[in-house]
Residue, then its C-alpha position, 0 to 999 in steps of 0.5 A: x627199029x626204023x618202024x618205031x622211029x617212024x611211029x614216034x615221029x608221026x605221034x610227035x607230028x600229030x601231037x604238035x598239030x593238035x596243039x597248034x589247032x587248039x591254040x589257034x582255033x579260038x578255043x583258048x581265050x588267053x595264053x599266058x607266058x612269064x612276061x604276061x599275055x602272049x599276042x603271038x604263037x610264033x615264039x612258043x615251043x609247041x613240042x614242050x607243051x602238054x596236050x592234056x593240060x591244054x585240053x583241060x584248059x579248053x574244058x575249064x575256061x580257056x586260059x593256058x599258062x605256058x609255064x604250067x603246060x611245059x611243067x606238066x609235059x616234063x612231068x608226063x615225060x619223066x613219070x609215065x601215066x599209070x592206069x589203075x584197074x579198080x575192078x576186082x580180080x576174079x580167081x578162076x579154078x579149073 
């Protein structure tokens, strides 16, 4: 059990570092909060933001809405990502 917790902690740390890097590197043109544009990253909870959403925002123009990033993170946590195999299933007879 301790090994799994260690991996989970490492995953969270790496995810947080990725989000901090993306938000502080200049790849994000604007960071929007409920009160308008954010001028500082100090009051933002990086642990509640979706890394996938932020990466999508970087690709599509660099405007991140903190509310949407948080909502997407909650949705991702509640509903795991499903990978659907579109390849046909082949039956092999022996």
